[in-house]
C-alpha positions as CSV (number, residue, x, y, z in Angstrom):
1,M,140.1,166.0,-60.5
2,S,143.8,165.8,-59.8
3,W,146.1,163.3,-60.9
4,T,145.9,161.2,-57.9
5,G,142.1,161.5,-58.1
6,F,142.1,160.0,-61.6
7,K,145.0,157.2,-61.3
8,K,142.6,156.0,-58.5
9,S,139.5,156.1,-60.8
10,V,141.1,154.0,-63.6
11,N,142.7,151.7,-61.2
12,R,138.9,151.4,-59.6
13,A,137.3,150.6,-63.0
14,G,140.3,147.8,-63.5
15,T,139.2,146.1,-60.1
16,T,135.3,146.3,-61.2
17,L,136.4,144.6,-64.0
18,M,138.7,142.2,-63.2
19,Q,135.8,141.2,-60.1
20,K,133.3,140.0,-62.7
21,T,136.3,138.0,-64.7
22,G,136.9,136.2,-60.8
23,Q,140.7,137.4,-60.7
24,V,139.9,140.0,-57.9
25,D,137.7,139.0,-54.8
26,K,134.7,141.0,-54.3
27,T,132.3,141.8,-51.1
28,E,129.0,140.1,-51.4
29,D,127.3,142.7,-48.5
30,R,123.3,141.9,-49.3
31,E,122.3,143.3,-45.5
32,F,124.1,146.5,-45.7
33,Q,122.2,146.6,-50.1
34,D,119.0,146.4,-48.9
35,E,119.5,149.4,-46.2
36,V,120.6,150.8,-49.3
37,N,117.7,149.9,-51.2
38,K,115.3,150.8,-48.8
39,F,116.8,154.6,-48.8
40,K,116.3,154.3,-52.5
41,I,112.8,154.4,-51.9
42,M,112.6,156.9,-49.3
43,E,114.4,159.0,-51.3
44,K,112.5,158.7,-54.3
45,N,109.2,158.9,-52.2
46,T,110.3,162.1,-50.6
47,L,111.6,163.7,-53.5
48,A,107.7,162.9,-55.3
49,L,106.3,164.1,-52.3
50,Q,108.2,167.3,-52.7
51,K,106.9,167.8,-56.5
52,E,103.3,166.9,-55.4
53,A,103.1,168.8,-52.6
54,K,104.5,172.5,-55.0
55,A,101.9,171.2,-57.1
56,H,99.2,171.0,-54.3
57,L,100.2,174.7,-53.4
58,D,100.1,176.0,-57.2
59,A,96.6,174.2,-58.1
60,M,95.4,175.6,-54.9
61,R,96.1,178.9,-56.1
62,G,95.4,178.5,-59.7
63,M,92.2,177.2,-59.1
64,T,91.2,180.5,-56.5
65,A,92.7,182.9,-59.2
66,N,90.5,180.7,-61.8
67,Q,87.7,181.4,-60.0
68,A,88.4,184.7,-59.3
69,R,88.5,185.4,-63.1
70,I,85.4,183.3,-64.2
71,A,83.4,185.2,-61.2
72,G,84.1,189.3,-63.0
73,T,83.3,187.4,-66.3
74,L,79.5,186.3,-65.0
75,E,79.6,189.4,-62.9
76,A,79.4,191.1,-66.2
77,F,77.3,189.1,-67.8
78,F,74.0,189.7,-65.2
79,V,74.7,193.1,-65.1
80,D,71.2,194.3,-66.0
81,N,69.3,191.5,-64.2
82,G,68.6,193.1,-60.8
83,E,68.6,189.6,-58.7
84,A,70.7,188.2,-60.8
85,A,73.4,190.8,-60.7
86,M,73.4,190.6,-57.2
87,A,74.1,187.2,-57.1
88,G,77.1,187.6,-59.6
89,H,78.5,190.3,-57.7
90,S,78.0,188.6,-54.0
91,Y,80.4,185.2,-56.4
92,R,82.7,187.2,-57.7
93,R,83.3,188.9,-53.5
94,A,83.4,185.7,-52.2
95,V,85.9,184.1,-54.6
96,E,88.1,187.2,-54.7
97,E,88.2,186.8,-50.9
98,L,88.9,183.1,-51.0
99,D,91.5,184.1,-53.5
100,T,93.5,186.8,-51.1
101,R,92.7,184.4,-48.1
102,T,94.9,181.5,-50.2
103,T,97.4,183.5,-51.3
104,Q,98.3,185.5,-48.1
105,G,96.7,183.2,-45.4
106,L,98.3,180.2,-46.0
107,D,100.8,180.1,-48.8
108,Q,103.5,181.2,-46.5
109,P,102.3,179.3,-43.6
110,Y,101.8,176.4,-45.8
111,R,105.8,177.1,-46.9
112,A,107.2,177.2,-43.9
113,T,105.3,174.0,-42.2
114,V,104.7,171.8,-45.3
115,L,107.5,172.7,-48.4
116,E,110.5,173.7,-46.5
117,P,111.0,170.8,-43.8
118,I,110.4,168.4,-47.0
119,G,112.8,169.8,-49.1
120,K,115.2,169.8,-46.1
121,L,115.1,166.6,-45.9
122,C,115.6,166.3,-49.5
123,S,118.8,168.2,-49.0
124,Y,120.4,165.3,-46.9
125,F,119.9,162.6,-50.6
126,P,123.1,164.2,-52.1
127,E,125.2,163.7,-49.3
128,V,124.1,160.2,-48.1
129,N,124.6,159.5,-51.8
130,N,127.8,160.6,-51.5
131,T,128.9,159.0,-48.5
132,I,127.4,155.2,-50.1
133,Q,129.6,156.2,-53.3
134,K,132.8,156.5,-51.2
135,R,132.1,153.5,-49.2
136,N,131.7,152.0,-52.5
137,K,134.9,153.0,-54.0
138,K,136.9,152.4,-50.5
139,L,135.5,148.6,-50.8
140,L,137.3,148.0,-54.1
141,D,140.3,149.7,-52.6
142,H,140.0,146.9,-49.7
143,D,139.1,144.1,-51.9
144,S,141.9,144.9,-54.3
145,T,144.3,145.7,-51.8
146,R,143.1,142.2,-49.8
147,T,143.5,139.5,-52.8
148,N,147.3,141.3,-53.4
149,V,148.2,140.1,-50.1
150,R,146.0,136.7,-50.7
151,K,148.2,136.3,-54.4
152,L,151.7,136.9,-52.8
153,Q,151.1,134.9,-50.0
154,D,150.4,132.5,-52.5
155,K,153.2,132.8,-54.8
156,P,155.8,134.1,-52.7
157,P,158.2,137.1,-54.6
158,T,161.7,137.3,-54.8
159,D,161.2,140.9,-53.3
160,G,161.0,140.5,-50.0
161,S,159.7,143.8,-48.8
162,K,156.7,143.4,-51.5
163,L,154.5,141.3,-49.2
164,P,155.0,143.6,-45.9
165,M,154.2,146.6,-48.0
166,A,150.9,145.2,-49.6
167,E,149.8,144.0,-46.2
168,K,150.1,147.1,-44.9
169,A,148.2,149.2,-48.0
170,A,145.5,146.2,-47.2
171,A,145.2,146.9,-43.9
172,D,145.0,150.8,-44.2
173,A,142.7,150.0,-47.2
174,K,140.4,148.1,-44.8
175,D,140.5,150.7,-41.8
176,V,139.4,153.1,-44.0
177,Y,136.4,151.3,-45.7
178,E,135.6,149.7,-41.8
179,A,135.5,153.3,-40.6
180,I,132.8,154.4,-43.6
181,N,131.4,151.3,-43.5
182,T,130.6,151.2,-39.7
183,Q,129.3,154.9,-39.5
184,L,126.5,153.7,-42.8
185,V,125.3,150.5,-41.0
186,S,124.6,152.4,-38.1
187,E,123.0,155.9,-39.3
188,L,121.2,155.1,-42.7
189,P,118.5,152.7,-40.6
190,Q,118.4,156.1,-38.3
191,L,118.0,158.1,-41.1
192,I,115.3,155.8,-42.9
193,E,113.3,155.4,-39.7
194,Y,113.2,159.1,-38.9
195,R,111.1,159.6,-41.7
196,I,107.6,159.0,-40.2
197,P,108.1,161.4,-37.2
198,Y,110.1,163.5,-39.0
199,L,107.2,164.1,-42.0
200,D,104.5,163.9,-39.4
201,P,104.0,167.5,-38.1
202,S,104.0,168.5,-41.7
203,F,101.5,165.9,-43.0
204,E,99.0,167.4,-40.0
205,S,99.8,170.8,-41.0
206,M,98.7,170.0,-44.4
207,V,95.3,168.2,-43.2
208,R,94.7,171.1,-41.4
209,M,95.1,173.5,-43.7
210,Q,93.0,171.6,-46.6
211,A,90.5,171.4,-43.8
212,Q,90.5,175.2,-43.4
213,F,90.3,175.9,-46.9
214,A,87.0,173.8,-47.7
215,S,85.9,175.2,-45.0
216,E,86.1,179.3,-45.7
217,A,85.0,178.1,-49.5
218,Y,82.0,176.3,-47.9
219,E,81.4,179.3,-46.2
220,K,82.1,181.7,-48.7
221,L,80.2,180.2,-51.0
222,G,77.5,179.4,-49.1
223,G,76.5,182.7,-48.8
224,V,75.6,183.0,-52.4
225,Q,72.8,180.4,-52.2
226,R,70.3,182.5,-50.9
227,Y,70.2,184.3,-54.2
228,F,69.1,180.4,-55.6
229,A,65.8,178.8,-55.7
230,D,65.9,176.4,-52.2
231,D,64.9,173.5,-54.6
232,V,67.0,173.8,-57.1
233,R,69.4,170.9,-55.8
234,D,65.6,168.7,-56.2
235,L,65.4,170.5,-59.5
236,Y,68.6,168.9,-61.1
237,A,68.2,165.0,-59.6
238,N,64.7,165.2,-60.6
239,G,65.8,166.0,-64.1
240,D,63.6,169.6,-64.2
241,L,67.0,171.7,-64.0
242,D,67.9,170.2,-67.5
243,G,65.0,170.5,-68.9
244,Q,64.6,174.4,-68.2
245,V,67.8,174.6,-69.4
246,E,67.1,172.9,-72.9
247,G,63.7,175.3,-72.8
248,A,66.1,177.9,-72.5
249,L,68.5,176.5,-75.4
250,Q,65.2,176.1,-77.6
251,E,63.8,179.4,-77.0
252,I,67.5,180.4,-78.4
253,R,67.4,178.5,-81.5
254,D,63.7,180.0,-82.3
255,L,65.7,183.6,-83.1
256,T,66.3,183.4,-86.8
257,I,69.7,185.2,-86.1
258,C,70.6,181.9,-84.8
259,G,68.6,179.5,-87.0
260,S,68.1,176.5,-86.6
């Protein structure tokens, strides 16, 4: 920070303190603050969306990779059983293809149509915040110089040049403040309004890719079902499958090496 910038920061800190004690006028703009609050909500939600969208892709990739590892382990269990081995092999092949499809087929489109647009929107937020902060600083300067003029008018100084100089400083500060304030008042609501049409394509793309992923997973895993009995679902619903599992566990318990 330059020396001039440092002095301005000190002066503005003093102005803020004197506003709290009523020594300097303070401009209240509730309508503008409402727009800033709306922007802050938009910023918070968009940053959260960026984080969760990235986590969703990571979760999809992690799930398919984990399925592939489980399938490899299961296949090793069933290597000596003909029909079960075929089921294990079919399952491994299905989830490996699904894993490859997720990595190669969905990763790049998801990044291009979901993550990158959201990230680009988030990249605008620091500049908007900087502009809001700049506007607030210029408003402090405007209030400070305006108050100075009022005090000189109420109690004219012996030096006749002070009031004209103060009035010029106040006019300059007002012009600078109004220029940046006008820009924000005009553009901030537009930015907030544009969030829906901007994110709509990404939302649609994400839903379509989720549907595609689910459809492919159903198709590939559906091919494994032919190795299982048609009534497995009914057996589970009726509790018979639990009985079969418990029966197998009891046979294991009956082994001497397992004990009771």
